[in-house]
ChimeraX commands (.cxc) that place a marker at each C-alpha (Angstrom):
marker #1 position -1.68,14.66,14.58 radius 0.5
marker #1 position 0.57,13.56,11.73 radius 0.5
marker #1 position -0.33,13.45,8.06 radius 0.5
marker #1 position -1.18,10.02,6.61 radius 0.5
marker #1 position -0.58,9.02,3.00 radius 0.5
marker #1 position -2.52,6.07,1.54 radius 0.5
marker #1 position -0.45,3.87,-0.81 radius 0.5
marker #1 position -1.25,0.76,-2.81 radius 0.5
marker #1 position 1.79,-1.39,-2.08 radius 0.5
marker #1 position 2.86,-4.91,-3.04 radius 0.5
marker #1 position 6.36,-4.73,-1.56 radius 0.5
marker #1 position 8.02,-4.16,-4.92 radius 0.5
marker #1 position 10.78,-1.67,-5.68 radius 0.5
marker #1 position 8.66,1.21,-7.04 radius 0.5
marker #1 position 6.10,1.16,-4.24 radius 0.5
marker #1 position 8.80,0.72,-1.60 radius 0.5
marker #1 position 10.63,3.76,-2.95 radius 0.5
marker #1 position 7.43,5.84,-2.58 radius 0.5
marker #1 position 6.77,4.49,0.93 radius 0.5
marker #1 position 10.33,5.31,2.06 radius 0.5
marker #1 position 10.09,8.80,0.57 radius 0.5
marker #1 position 6.99,9.57,2.65 radius 0.5
marker #1 position 8.49,8.04,5.81 radius 0.5
marker #1 position 11.62,10.15,5.39 radius 0.5
marker #1 position 9.41,13.26,5.17 radius 0.5
marker #1 position 7.82,12.30,8.49 radius 0.5
marker #1 position 4.54,11.28,6.83 radius 0.5
marker #1 position 2.81,8.17,8.14 radius 0.5
marker #1 position 1.97,5.59,5.46 radius 0.5
marker #1 position -1.18,3.47,5.38 radius 0.5
marker #1 position -0.53,0.68,2.86 radius 0.5
marker #1 position -3.34,-1.06,1.00 radius 0.5
marker #1 position -2.79,-4.52,-0.47 radius 0.5
marker #1 position -5.14,-6.10,-3.01 radius 0.5
marker #1 position -5.87,-9.79,-2.36 radius 0.5
marker #1 position -6.52,-11.14,-5.86 radius 0.5
marker #1 position -5.90,-14.76,-4.87 radius 0.5
marker #1 position -2.71,-15.32,-6.84 radius 0.5
marker #1 position 0.11,-17.61,-5.75 radius 0.5
marker #1 position 2.70,-14.85,-5.28 radius 0.5
marker #1 position 0.58,-13.05,-2.70 radius 0.5
marker #1 position 2.17,-14.82,0.31 radius 0.5
marker #1 position 5.68,-13.79,-0.78 radius 0.5
marker #1 position 4.60,-10.18,-1.29 radius 0.5
marker #1 position 3.00,-9.97,2.15 radius 0.5
marker #1 position 6.10,-11.50,3.75 radius 0.5
marker #1 position 8.26,-8.93,1.94 radius 0.5
marker #1 position 6.04,-6.10,3.17 radius 0.5
marker #1 position 6.38,-7.34,6.74 radius 0.5
marker #1 position 10.18,-7.63,6.46 radius 0.5
marker #1 position 10.34,-4.05,5.19 radius 0.5
marker #1 position 8.04,-2.86,7.99 radius 0.5
marker #1 position 10.37,-4.44,10.56 radius 0.5
marker #1 position 13.51,-3.01,8.91 radius 0.5
marker #1 position 12.31,0.61,8.72 radius 0.5
marker #1 position 11.73,0.70,12.48 radius 0.5
marker #1 position 15.52,0.70,12.93 radius 0.5
marker #1 position 16.28,3.58,10.55 radius 0.5
marker #1 position 16.34,6.86,12.51 radius 0.5
marker #1 position 15.95,9.09,9.43 radius 0.5
marker #1 position 12.54,7.53,8.67 radius 0.5
marker #1 position 10.34,9.40,11.11 radius 0.5
marker #1 position 6.94,8.49,9.68 radius 0.5
marker #1 position 5.07,5.40,10.85 radius 0.5
marker #1 position 4.59,2.51,8.43 radius 0.5
marker #1 position 1.25,1.06,9.43 radius 0.5
marker #1 position 0.00,-2.50,9.06 radius 0.5
marker #1 position -1.36,-2.96,5.52 radius 0.5
marker #1 position -5.10,-3.05,5.01 radius 0.5
marker #1 position -5.91,-6.13,2.94 radius 0.5
marker #1 position -8.88,-5.97,0.59 radius 0.5
marker #1 position -10.49,-8.09,-2.07 radius 0.5
marker #1 position -11.12,-6.31,-5.39 radius 0.5
marker #1 position -14.77,-5.47,-6.04 radius 0.5
marker #1 position -15.97,-7.12,-2.80 radius 0.5
marker #1 position -14.28,-4.62,-0.47 radius 0.5
marker #1 position -14.00,-1.62,-2.78 radius 0.5
marker #1 position -16.41,0.37,-0.61 radius 0.5
marker #1 position -13.94,0.31,2.29 radius 0.5
marker #1 position -11.21,2.09,0.33 radius 0.5
marker #1 position -10.73,5.87,0.43 radius 0.5
marker #1 position -13.04,7.66,-2.04 radius 0.5
marker #1 position -10.24,8.71,-4.39 radius 0.5
marker #1 position -9.12,5.05,-4.64 radius 0.5
marker #1 position -12.66,3.90,-5.39 radius 0.5
marker #1 position -12.98,6.48,-8.17 radius 0.5
marker #1 position -9.63,5.50,-9.71 radius 0.5
marker #1 position -10.46,1.79,-9.47 radius 0.5
marker #1 position -13.76,2.14,-11.32 radius 0.5
marker #1 position -12.17,4.44,-13.91 radius 0.5
marker #1 position -9.63,1.73,-14.73 radius 0.5
marker #1 position -12.41,-0.85,-15.09 radius 0.5
marker #1 position -14.06,1.31,-17.76 radius 0.5
marker #1 position -10.99,0.98,-20.00 radius 0.5
marker #1 position -10.81,-1.88,-22.49 radius 0.5
marker #1 position -8.23,-4.52,-21.55 radius 0.5
marker #1 position -7.80,-2.91,-18.14 radius 0.5
marker #1 position -5.65,-5.78,-16.91 radius 0.5
marker link #1:1,2 radius 0.2
marker link #1:2,3 radius 0.2
marker link #1:3,4 radius 0.2
marker link #1:4,5 radius 0.2
marker link #1:5,6 radius 0.2
marker link #1:6,7 radius 0.2
marker link #1:7,8 radius 0.2
marker link #1:8,9 radius 0.2
marker link #1:9,10 radius 0.2
marker link #1:10,11 radius 0.2
marker link #1:11,12 radius 0.2
marker link #1:12,13 radius 0.2
marker link #1:13,14 radius 0.2
marker link #1:14,15 radius 0.2
marker link #1:15,16 radius 0.2
marker link #1:16,17 radius 0.2
marker link #1:17,18 radius 0.2
marker link #1:18,19 radius 0.2
marker link #1:19,20 radius 0.2
marker link #1:20,21 radius 0.2
marker link #1:21,22 radius 0.2
marker link #1:22,23 radius 0.2
marker link #1:23,24 radius 0.2
marker link #1:24,25 radius 0.2
marker link #1:25,26 radius 0.2
marker link #1:26,27 radius 0.2
marker link #1:27,28 radius 0.2
marker link #1:28,29 radius 0.2
marker link #1:29,30 radius 0.2
marker link #1:30,31 radius 0.2
marker link #1:31,32 radius 0.2
marker link #1:32,33 radius 0.2
marker link #1:33,34 radius 0.2
marker link #1:34,35 radius 0.2
marker link #1:35,36 radius 0.2
marker link #1:36,37 radius 0.2
marker link #1:37,38 radius 0.2
marker link #1:38,39 radius 0.2
marker link #1:39,40 radius 0.2
marker link #1:40,41 radius 0.2
marker link #1:41,42 radius 0.2
marker link #1:42,43 radius 0.2
marker link #1:43,44 radius 0.2
marker link #1:44,45 radius 0.2
marker link #1:45,46 radius 0.2
marker link #1:46,47 radius 0.2
marker link #1:47,48 radius 0.2
marker link #1:48,49 radius 0.2
marker link #1:49,50 radius 0.2
marker link #1:50,51 radius 0.2
marker link #1:51,52 radius 0.2
marker link #1:52,53 radius 0.2
marker link #1:53,54 radius 0.2
marker link #1:54,55 radius 0.2
marker link #1:55,56 radius 0.2
marker link #1:56,57 radius 0.2
marker link #1:57,58 radius 0.2
marker link #1:58,59 radius 0.2
marker link #1:59,60 radius 0.2
marker link #1:60,61 radius 0.2
marker link #1:61,62 radius 0.2
marker link #1:62,63 radius 0.2
marker link #1:63,64 radius 0.2
marker link #1:64,65 radius 0.2
marker link #1:65,66 radius 0.2
marker link #1:66,67 radius 0.2
marker link #1:67,68 radius 0.2
marker link #1:68,69 radius 0.2
marker link #1:69,70 radius 0.2
marker link #1:70,71 radius 0.2
marker link #1:71,72 radius 0.2
marker link #1:72,73 radius 0.2
marker link #1:73,74 radius 0.2
marker link #1:74,75 radius 0.2
marker link #1:75,76 radius 0.2
marker link #1:76,77 radius 0.2
marker link #1:77,78 radius 0.2
marker link #1:78,79 radius 0.2
marker link #1:79,80 radius 0.2
marker link #1:80,81 radius 0.2
marker link #1:81,82 radius 0.2
marker link #1:82,83 radius 0.2
marker link #1:83,84 radius 0.2
marker link #1:84,85 radius 0.2
marker link #1:85,86 radius 0.2
marker link #1:86,87 radius 0.2
marker link #1:87,88 radius 0.2
marker link #1:88,89 radius 0.2
marker link #1:89,90 radius 0.2
marker link #1:90,91 radius 0.2
marker link #1:91,92 radius 0.2
marker link #1:92,93 radius 0.2
marker link #1:93,94 radius 0.2
marker link #1:94,95 radius 0.2
marker link #1:95,96 radius 0.2
marker link #1:96,97 radius 0.2
marker link #1:97,98 radius 0.2
view
């Protein structure tokens, strides 16, 4: 059984770099995508899918890039891994967390 790394990922440069790093190490990646209801969400999800398709053809990336798990903040927080739940609620305690 291979190791799986959970990653919050919107398809941007920084997150994609992290995802590719894990895949190159042979670590499977389970992306999580927050569905806040903003207009750019469709473009981000399309970018994620294009990247998922592209990495399948790169032999040096031996980890599996799984289908992202979509969740709605606060409503679905209980479905996230425990360490993500803890970090999420810690951020909400901070003033001006956005």
